[in-house]
VEXMINU-106070 format. One record per residue (C-alpha): residue number from 1; x, y, z; residue in one letter. Coordinates in steps of 0.001 Angstrom, whole numbers, m for minus. Layout:
BEGIN
NUM;X;Y;Z;A .
...
// end
This chain:
BEGIN
1;0;0;0;M .
2;1521;3306;m1036;N .
3;1288;6665;738;D .
4;m1479;8058;m1479;S .
5;m3686;5042;m686;N .
6;m3069;5510;3034;R .
7;m3971;9191;2795;V .
8;m7163;8358;869;A .
9;m8176;5715;3416;I .
10;m7402;7997;6360;A .
11;m9389;10822;4740;S .
12;m12360;8542;4086;A .
13;m12291;7244;7666;M .
14;m12072;10790;9017;G .
15;m15010;11891;6881;A .
16;m17045;8864;7950;L .
17;m16331;9376;11650;L .
18;m17033;13102;11326;G .
19;m20347;12361;9646;G .
20;m21356;9883;12350;V .
21;m20348;12322;15093;W .
22;m22247;15137;13396;G .
23;m25365;12984;13056;Y .
24;m25251;11791;16675;L .
25;m24513;15163;18275;Y .
26;m25899;17791;15924;L .
27;m29282;16385;14865;T .
28;m32451;15704;16811;E .
29;m32767;12182;15402;S .
30;m29142;11521;16400;G .
31;m29903;12665;19945;R .
32;m32912;10325;20106;R .
33;m30771;7489;18786;F .
34;m28134;8133;21477;R .
35;m30837;8178;24174;L .
36;m32054;4768;22954;Q .
37;m28540;3382;22591;L .
38;m27094;4388;25969;E .
39;m29271;2046;28115;P .
40;m28464;m832;25768;R .
41;m24761;m168;26115;I .
42;m25156;m36;29907;D .
43;m27028;m3366;29848;D .
44;m24309;m4874;27650;F .
45;m21553;m3668;29998;M .
46;m23436;m5048;33041;N .
47;m23751;m8398;31285;E .
48;m20014;m8383;30528;I .
49;m19260;m7736;34220;H .
50;m21570;m10572;35284;R .
51;m19895;m12874;32783;M .
52;m16464;m11916;34147;Q .
53;m17672;m12825;37641;G .
54;m18932;m16177;36391;T .
55;m15637;m16913;34648;V .
56;m13740;m15976;37815;H .
57;m15882;m18334;39922;K .
58;m15453;m21129;37369;A .
59;m11699;m20597;37387;R .
60;m11633;m20800;41204;E .
61;m13738;m23987;41155;A .
62;m11437;m25541;38570;A .
63;m8407;m24644;40684;G .
64;m9955;m26194;43786;E .
65;m10906;m29321;41826;S .
66;m7365;m29632;40490;W .
67;m5932;m29249;44002;A .
68;m8325;m31955;45280;S .
69;m7338;m34318;42481;L .
70;m3655;m33770;43217;Q .
71;m4284;m34423;46909;E .
72;m6133;m37655;46104;I .
73;m3323;m38745;43774;A .
74;m769;m38030;46495;N .
75;m2807;m40001;49037;D .
76;m3088;m42960;46667;V .
77;633;m42790;45963;S .
78;1441;m42711;49691;R .
79;m961;m45613;50336;S .
80;740;m47643;47649;G .
81;4172;m46902;49095;E .
82;2997;m47863;52596;S .
83;1528;m51136;51319;A .
84;4728;m51849;49425;E .
85;6841;m51278;52538;R .
86;4525;m53466;54586;A .
87;4844;m56237;51992;G .
88;8627;m56008;52026;Q .
89;8886;m56263;55798;S .
90;7082;m59631;55877;H .
// end
């Protein structure tokens, strides 16, 4: 991509963003649209926060489960070693 293409793309993006901003902040219909959109964005952000909490809890549960499995494996290993020692002493 050469410099003139980059300038054209940047100019088009600037014009597009300027047009969207102008519509949202300088027109009555844009203001109404923003008033309808803001509660939806708030609901979306609240849902994201709830989902983060759920993921955190799931991660904690997985960590506790892993620790329990390791503890069980260690207990089984120790039991096997104890039985082996008991068998050797007879």
